[in-house]
N, CA, C and O atoms as CSV, one atom per row, in Angstrom:
chain,resi,resn,atom,element,x,y,z
A,1,MET,N,N,-15.465,8.351,15.783
A,1,MET,CA,C,-14.505,7.678,16.628
A,1,MET,C,C,-13.185,7.563,15.863
A,1,MET,O,O,-13.155,7.148,14.704
A,2,ALA,N,N,-12.119,7.931,16.522
A,2,ALA,CA,C,-10.798,7.916,15.890
A,2,ALA,C,C,-10.281,6.479,15.756
A,2,ALA,O,O,-10.580,5.609,16.574
A,3,LEU,N,N,-9.507,6.268,14.708
A,3,LEU,CA,C,-8.939,4.953,14.470
A,3,LEU,C,C,-7.650,4.773,15.264
A,3,LEU,O,O,-6.881,5.717,15.444
A,4,THR,N,N,-7.430,3.569,15.728
A,4,THR,CA,C,-6.162,3.258,16.386
A,4,THR,C,C,-5.106,3.022,15.313
A,4,THR,O,O,-5.436,2.886,14.135
A,5,SER,N,N,-3.853,2.973,15.710
A,5,SER,CA,C,-2.790,2.742,14.732
A,5,SER,C,C,-2.915,1.360,14.104
A,5,SER,O,O,-2.568,1.180,12.936
A,6,GLN,N,N,-3.404,0.387,14.856
A,6,GLN,CA,C,-3.607,-0.954,14.312
A,6,GLN,C,C,-4.710,-0.939,13.252
A,6,GLN,O,O,-4.589,-1.606,12.225
A,7,GLU,N,N,-5.775,-0.191,13.494
A,7,GLU,CA,C,-6.860,-0.082,12.523
A,7,GLU,C,C,-6.392,0.671,11.277
A,7,GLU,O,O,-6.755,0.304,10.160
A,8,LYS,N,N,-5.590,1.721,11.462
A,8,LYS,CA,C,-5.068,2.456,10.310
A,8,LYS,C,C,-4.222,1.553,9.430
A,8,LYS,O,O,-4.302,1.623,8.204
A,9,THR,N,N,-3.417,0.709,10.048
A,9,THR,CA,C,-2.595,-0.229,9.294
A,9,THR,C,C,-3.471,-1.209,8.524
A,9,THR,O,O,-3.153,-1.565,7.389
A,10,LEU,N,N,-4.550,-1.638,9.118
A,10,LEU,CA,C,-5.458,-2.579,8.466
A,10,LEU,C,C,-6.171,-1.929,7.284
A,10,LEU,O,O,-6.170,-2.484,6.185
A,11,TYR,N,N,-6.777,-0.766,7.491
A,11,TYR,CA,C,-7.551,-0.120,6.436
A,11,TYR,C,C,-6.665,0.479,5.353
A,11,TYR,O,O,-7.131,0.719,4.240
A,12,ASN,N,N,-5.398,0.722,5.662
A,12,ASN,CA,C,-4.435,1.177,4.675
A,12,ASN,C,C,-4.326,0.169,3.529
A,12,ASN,O,O,-4.094,0.552,2.382
A,13,GLN,N,N,-4.492,-1.104,3.838
A,13,GLN,CA,C,-4.317,-2.159,2.840
A,13,GLN,C,C,-5.366,-2.133,1.735
A,13,GLN,O,O,-5.134,-2.693,0.664
A,14,ILE,N,N,-6.507,-1.502,1.964
A,14,ILE,CA,C,-7.560,-1.471,0.949
A,14,ILE,C,C,-7.729,-0.090,0.326
A,14,ILE,O,O,-8.673,0.132,-0.431
A,15,HIS,N,N,-6.836,0.833,0.631
A,15,HIS,CA,C,-6.912,2.170,0.034
A,15,HIS,C,C,-6.595,2.051,-1.458
A,15,HIS,O,O,-5.612,1.404,-1.820
A,16,PRO,N,N,-7.402,2.659,-2.331
A,16,PRO,CA,C,-7.191,2.513,-3.779
A,16,PRO,C,C,-5.798,2.944,-4.247
A,16,PRO,O,O,-5.204,2.282,-5.097
A,17,ALA,N,N,-5.279,4.032,-3.708
A,17,ALA,CA,C,-3.944,4.484,-4.113
A,17,ALA,C,C,-2.885,3.469,-3.716
A,17,ALA,O,O,-1.937,3.230,-4.465
A,18,LYS,N,N,-3.039,2.880,-2.560
A,18,LYS,CA,C,-2.086,1.869,-2.093
A,18,LYS,C,C,-2.141,0.638,-2.979
A,18,LYS,O,O,-1.100,0.061,-3.293
A,19,LEU,N,N,-3.321,0.228,-3.384
A,19,LEU,CA,C,-3.449,-0.926,-4.266
A,19,LEU,C,C,-2.795,-0.677,-5.617
A,19,LEU,O,O,-2.140,-1.564,-6.163
A,20,VAL,N,N,-2.969,0.526,-6.159
A,20,VAL,CA,C,-2.348,0.868,-7.442
A,20,VAL,C,C,-0.827,0.847,-7.311
A,20,VAL,O,O,-0.137,0.327,-8.188
A,21,ILE,N,N,-0.306,1.401,-6.235
A,21,ILE,CA,C,1.141,1.426,-6.035
A,21,ILE,C,C,1.680,0.015,-5.827
A,21,ILE,O,O,2.745,-0.318,-6.346
A,22,ASP,N,N,0.970,-0.812,-5.085
A,22,ASP,CA,C,1.407,-2.198,-4.882
A,22,ASP,C,C,1.471,-2.957,-6.207
A,22,ASP,O,O,2.447,-3.659,-6.473
A,23,ILE,N,N,0.454,-2.822,-7.023
A,23,ILE,CA,C,0.429,-3.525,-8.310
A,23,ILE,C,C,1.515,-2.987,-9.237
A,23,ILE,O,O,2.221,-3.755,-9.890
A,24,GLY,N,N,1.642,-1.667,-9.289
A,24,GLY,CA,C,2.663,-1.068,-10.148
A,24,GLY,C,C,4.077,-1.436,-9.742
A,24,GLY,O,O,4.918,-1.719,-10.595
A,25,SER,N,N,4.342,-1.434,-8.446
A,25,SER,CA,C,5.692,-1.785,-8.000
A,25,SER,C,C,5.978,-3.268,-8.217
A,25,SER,O,O,7.125,-3.654,-8.441
A,26,THR,N,N,4.947,-4.092,-8.151
A,26,THR,CA,C,5.135,-5.518,-8.432
A,26,THR,C,C,5.506,-5.736,-9.892
A,26,THR,O,O,6.432,-6.486,-10.201
A,27,VAL,N,N,4.785,-5.080,-10.776
A,27,VAL,CA,C,5.080,-5.213,-12.210
A,27,VAL,C,C,6.492,-4.697,-12.505
A,27,VAL,O,O,7.253,-5.344,-13.224
A,28,ALA,N,N,6.836,-3.547,-11.957
A,28,ALA,CA,C,8.164,-2.978,-12.197
A,28,ALA,C,C,9.265,-3.873,-11.643
A,28,ALA,O,O,10.282,-4.091,-12.301
A,29,SER,N,N,9.065,-4.385,-10.446
A,29,SER,CA,C,10.113,-5.211,-9.845
A,29,SER,C,C,10.267,-6.543,-10.575
A,29,SER,O,O,11.386,-7.035,-10.721
A,30,VAL,N,N,9.171,-7.133,-11.033
A,30,VAL,CA,C,9.270,-8.379,-11.795
A,30,VAL,C,C,10.044,-8.140,-13.089
A,30,VAL,O,O,10.887,-8.953,-13.467
A,31,TYR,N,N,9.763,-7.033,-13.765
A,31,TYR,CA,C,10.496,-6.703,-14.985
A,31,TYR,C,C,11.991,-6.530,-14.692
A,31,TYR,O,O,12.834,-7.075,-15.404
A,32,LEU,N,N,12.307,-5.777,-13.652
A,32,LEU,CA,C,13.716,-5.548,-13.318
A,32,LEU,C,C,14.417,-6.839,-12.923
A,32,LEU,O,O,15.573,-7.054,-13.287
A,33,LEU,N,N,13.738,-7.684,-12.195
A,33,LEU,CA,C,14.342,-8.966,-11.830
A,33,LEU,C,C,14.517,-9.859,-13.056
A,33,LEU,O,O,15.501,-10.592,-13.156
A,34,TRP,N,N,13.570,-9.799,-13.981
A,34,TRP,CA,C,13.675,-10.569,-15.220
A,34,TRP,C,C,14.902,-10.114,-16.019
A,34,TRP,O,O,15.576,-10.917,-16.664
A,35,GLU,N,N,15.170,-8.820,-15.957
A,35,GLU,CA,C,16.327,-8.262,-16.652
A,35,GLU,C,C,17.619,-8.405,-15.833
A,35,GLU,O,O,18.651,-7.841,-16.195
A,36,LYS,N,N,17.556,-9.151,-14.745
A,36,LYS,CA,C,18.699,-9.448,-13.874
A,36,LYS,C,C,19.297,-8.209,-13.204
A,36,LYS,O,O,20.507,-8.118,-12.998
A,37,GLN,N,N,18.428,-7.269,-12.874
A,37,GLN,CA,C,18.837,-6.087,-12.120
A,37,GLN,C,C,18.327,-6.264,-10.697
A,37,GLN,O,O,17.304,-5.701,-10.308
A,38,LEU,N,N,19.060,-7.055,-9.937
A,38,LEU,CA,C,18.606,-7.498,-8.618
A,38,LEU,C,C,18.364,-6.341,-7.650
A,38,LEU,O,O,17.295,-6.257,-7.046
A,39,LEU,N,N,19.325,-5.466,-7.500
A,39,LEU,CA,C,19.199,-4.387,-6.528
A,39,LEU,C,C,18.050,-3.439,-6.885
A,39,LEU,O,O,17.271,-3.047,-6.016
A,40,ALA,N,N,17.950,-3.079,-8.151
A,40,ALA,CA,C,16.865,-2.197,-8.585
A,40,ALA,C,C,15.511,-2.886,-8.408
A,40,ALA,O,O,14.531,-2.243,-8.031
A,41,GLY,N,N,15.455,-4.174,-8.674
A,41,GLY,CA,C,14.205,-4.922,-8.496
A,41,GLY,C,C,13.778,-4.980,-7.044
A,41,GLY,O,O,12.592,-4.862,-6.736
A,42,ILE,N,N,14.730,-5.159,-6.156
A,42,ILE,CA,C,14.415,-5.191,-4.720
A,42,ILE,C,C,13.909,-3.829,-4.263
A,42,ILE,O,O,12.913,-3.740,-3.545
A,43,PHE,N,N,14.598,-2.768,-4.680
A,43,PHE,CA,C,14.153,-1.425,-4.301
A,43,PHE,C,C,12.769,-1.109,-4.868
A,43,PHE,O,O,11.940,-0.510,-4.184
A,44,ALA,N,N,12.521,-1.509,-6.108
A,44,ALA,CA,C,11.217,-1.252,-6.725
A,44,ALA,C,C,10.110,-2.025,-6.021
A,44,ALA,O,O,8.966,-1.572,-5.980
A,45,ALA,N,N,10.439,-3.181,-5.471
A,45,ALA,CA,C,9.429,-3.992,-4.781
A,45,ALA,C,C,9.142,-3.475,-3.376
A,45,ALA,O,O,8.016,-3.598,-2.893
A,46,LEU,N,N,10.136,-2.904,-2.721
A,46,LEU,CA,C,9.978,-2.565,-1.305
A,46,LEU,C,C,9.719,-1.089,-1.016
A,46,LEU,O,O,8.869,-0.771,-0.185
A,47,LEU,N,N,10.421,-0.196,-1.671
A,47,LEU,CA,C,10.321,1.221,-1.305
A,47,LEU,C,C,8.975,1.875,-1.598
A,47,LEU,O,O,8.407,2.489,-0.694
A,48,PRO,N,N,8.434,1.778,-2.814
A,48,PRO,CA,C,7.159,2.482,-3.065
A,48,PRO,C,C,6.013,2.052,-2.135
A,48,PRO,O,O,5.300,2.922,-1.637
A,49,PRO,N,N,5.803,0.753,-1.879
A,49,PRO,CA,C,4.716,0.397,-0.962
A,49,PRO,C,C,4.918,0.900,0.470
A,49,PRO,O,O,3.954,1.281,1.135
A,50,VAL,N,N,6.146,0.901,0.939
A,50,VAL,CA,C,6.413,1.373,2.302
A,50,VAL,C,C,6.164,2.874,2.401
A,50,VAL,O,O,5.544,3.345,3.354
A,51,ILE,N,N,6.649,3.619,1.417
A,51,ILE,CA,C,6.447,5.070,1.419
A,51,ILE,C,C,4.962,5.397,1.278
A,51,ILE,O,O,4.451,6.278,1.970
A,52,ALA,N,N,4.271,4.692,0.389
A,52,ALA,CA,C,2.839,4.933,0.204
A,52,ALA,C,C,2.057,4.626,1.480
A,52,ALA,O,O,1.149,5.372,1.846
A,53,SER,N,N,2.403,3.546,2.147
A,53,SER,CA,C,1.712,3.211,3.398
A,53,SER,C,C,1.904,4.299,4.441
A,53,SER,O,O,0.955,4.692,5.120
A,54,ALA,N,N,3.119,4.780,4.568
A,54,ALA,CA,C,3.397,5.829,5.559
A,54,ALA,C,C,2.597,7.090,5.255
A,54,ALA,O,O,2.012,7.688,6.157
A,55,ILE,N,N,2.570,7.491,3.998
A,55,ILE,CA,C,1.841,8.707,3.625
A,55,ILE,C,C,0.343,8.521,3.827
A,55,ILE,O,O,-0.323,9.412,4.354
A,56,ILE,N,N,-0.191,7.386,3.420
A,56,ILE,CA,C,-1.628,7.140,3.555
A,56,ILE,C,C,-2.034,7.063,5.019
A,56,ILE,O,O,-3.068,7.611,5.402
A,57,ILE,N,N,-1.246,6.399,5.834
A,57,ILE,CA,C,-1.574,6.287,7.260
A,57,ILE,C,C,-1.546,7.661,7.931
A,57,ILE,O,O,-2.379,7.956,8.788
A,58,MET,N,N,-0.589,8.494,7.539
A,58,MET,CA,C,-0.466,9.810,8.191
A,58,MET,C,C,-1.514,10.815,7.711
A,58,MET,O,O,-2.031,11.594,8.511
A,59,TYR,N,N,-1.834,10.806,6.408
A,59,TYR,CA,C,-2.613,11.916,5.861
A,59,TYR,C,C,-3.997,11.563,5.330
A,59,TYR,O,O,-4.792,12.468,5.072
A,60,SER,N,N,-4.307,10.313,5.160
A,60,SER,CA,C,-5.569,9.931,4.531
A,60,SER,C,C,-6.674,9.747,5.573
A,60,SER,O,O,-6.418,9.408,6.729
A,61,ASP,N,N,-7.911,9.984,5.124
A,61,ASP,CA,C,-9.079,9.768,5.977
A,61,ASP,C,C,-9.520,8.311,5.820
A,61,ASP,O,O,-10.308,7.982,4.933
A,62,LEU,N,N,-9.009,7.458,6.681
A,62,LEU,CA,C,-9.291,6.031,6.581
A,62,LEU,C,C,-10.626,5.646,7.221
A,62,LEU,O,O,-11.069,4.503,7.106
A,63,GLU,N,N,-11.256,6.596,7.889
A,63,GLU,CA,C,-12.569,6.307,8.483
A,63,GLU,C,C,-13.615,6.071,7.402
A,63,GLU,O,O,-14.559,5.310,7.610
A,64,LYS,N,N,-13.457,6.714,6.253
A,64,LYS,CA,C,-14.386,6.476,5.141
A,64,LYS,C,C,-14.254,5.038,4.649
A,64,LYS,O,O,-15.248,4.395,4.312
A,65,LEU,N,N,-13.028,4.541,4.610
A,65,LEU,CA,C,-12.821,3.153,4.194
A,65,LEU,C,C,-13.375,2.183,5.227
A,65,LEU,O,O,-13.894,1.124,4.873
A,66,ARG,N,N,-13.266,2.540,6.502
A,66,ARG,CA,C,-13.794,1.676,7.553
A,66,ARG,C,C,-15.297,1.508,7.395
A,66,ARG,O,O,-15.829,0.426,7.646
A,67,ASP,N,N,-15.984,2.561,6.984
A,67,ASP,CA,C,-17.438,2.526,6.864
A,67,ASP,C,C,-17.923,1.963,5.526
A,67,ASP,O,O,-19.123,1.764,5.337
A,68,SER,N,N,-16.994,1.706,4.595
A,68,SER,CA,C,-17.381,1.170,3.279
A,68,SER,C,C,-17.708,-0.321,3.408
A,68,SER,O,O,-17.356,-0.944,4.409
A,69,PRO,N,N,-18.373,-0.893,2.414
A,69,PRO,CA,C,-18.669,-2.331,2.466
A,69,PRO,C,C,-17.418,-3.201,2.590
A,69,PRO,O,O,-17.415,-4.184,3.331
A,70,LEU,N,N,-16.362,-2.843,1.869
A,70,LEU,CA,C,-15.123,-3.614,1.971
A,70,LEU,C,C,-14.494,-3.452,3.355
A,70,LEU,O,O,-13.957,-4.408,3.914
A,71,GLY,N,N,-14.562,-2.249,3.900
A,71,GLY,CA,C,-14.054,-2.013,5.242
A,71,GLY,C,C,-14.823,-2.798,6.292
A,71,GLY,O,O,-14.235,-3.293,7.254
A,72,GLN,N,N,-16.131,-2.914,6.114
A,72,GLN,CA,C,-16.927,-3.712,7.040
A,72,GLN,C,C,-16.565,-5.191,6.935
A,72,GLN,O,O,-16.606,-5.924,7.922
A,73,TYR,N,N,-16.208,-5.619,5.720
A,73,TYR,CA,C,-15.850,-7.018,5.506
A,73,TYR,C,C,-14.561,-7.386,6.240
A,73,TYR,O,O,-14.474,-8.438,6.874
A,74,ILE,N,N,-13.547,-6.491,6.144
A,74,ILE,CA,C,-12.292,-6.832,6.790
A,74,ILE,C,C,-12.322,-6.458,8.248
A,74,ILE,O,O,-11.341,-6.673,8.961
């Protein structure tokens, strides 16, 4: 059964690549903000997760995540 766009958005949140990008962009943006580079910190916090979500939603097989234990939980 194909996933709806709402389901893809939900299961995108637990994709391992997305989690790595979210954590990495958080660390990078906190460092940049600590160094008082406001614009770079904002871009580092917002752009990578948005781009990663778009790519994962379009190209990833999220049905495997839906059937995983974590997917069943959410």
